[in-house]
C-alpha positions as a printed Julia matrix, in Angstrom:
72×3 Matrix{Float64}:
 -10.49  15.19  20.8
  -8.59  17.2   18.22
  -7.5   14.1   16.41
 -11.03  12.75  16.38
 -12.27  16.04  14.94
  -9.63  15.91  12.28
 -10.66  12.39  11.47
 -14.28  13.47  11.1
 -13.3   16.28   8.77
 -11.23  13.79   6.61
 -14.23  11.41   6.66
 -16.48  14.11   5.06
 -13.77  15.77   2.98
 -10.69  13.66   2.28
  -7.36  15.52   1.93
  -7.28  15.21  -1.82
 -10.76  16.76  -2.09
  -9.68  19.62   0.17
  -6.62  20.18  -2.05
  -8.73  20.17  -5.21
 -11.16  22.71  -3.59
  -8.23  24.94  -2.69
  -6.41  24.73  -5.93
  -9.2   24.29  -8.43
 -12.3   25.45  -6.69
 -13.79  21.9   -7.07
 -16.7   21.45  -4.67
 -15.4   24.44  -2.69
 -18.65  25.3   -1.03
 -19.05  21.79   0.3
 -15.49  21.59   1.63
 -15.79  24.95   3.19
 -19.06  24.02   4.91
 -17.5   20.75   6.29
 -14.53  22.74   7.69
 -16.67  25.43   9.16
 -19.29  23.22  10.74
 -16.94  20.76  12.33
 -14.31  23.22  13.5
 -17.06  25.46  14.98
 -18.53  22.5   16.77
 -15.06  21.48  18.02
 -14.49  24.94  19.49
 -17.86  24.86  21.12
 -16.97  21.62  22.83
 -13.61  22.99  23.96
 -15.26  26.06  25.5
 -17.81  23.7   27.36
 -14.89  21.64  28.66
 -15.86  18.44  26.79
 -13.28  15.7   26.55
 -15.0   13.45  23.95
 -15.65  14.27  20.28
 -18.9   13.48  18.53
 -20.58  14.78  15.36
 -24.17  15.91  16.16
 -26.77  14.14  14.08
 -27.93  17.48  12.59
 -24.49  18.31  11.28
 -23.96  14.81   9.87
 -27.39  15.0    8.16
 -26.63  18.41   6.73
 -23.18  17.32   5.35
 -24.66  14.06   3.93
 -27.49  15.94   2.3
 -25.05  18.49   0.74
 -22.54  15.92  -0.41
 -21.86  16.47  -4.12
 -22.83  13.78  -6.68
 -20.14  11.22  -7.29
 -18.46  12.03  -3.97
 -17.02   9.04  -2.24
């Protein structure tokens, strides 16, 4: 489940985008939101005893709506 969460994070915020956010502040708010929402959801699933990862539609919609222009 952890690997699937990490893959979801990378799907919304690729590693190079995360580095740019950390080093240059580029799209920092979006990257922070991706990390916070997906990590928090992961921890909720762990507490519930879940064994399969999934991104809830409302989180996916929020992140898609927030995605910066020109983001691939």
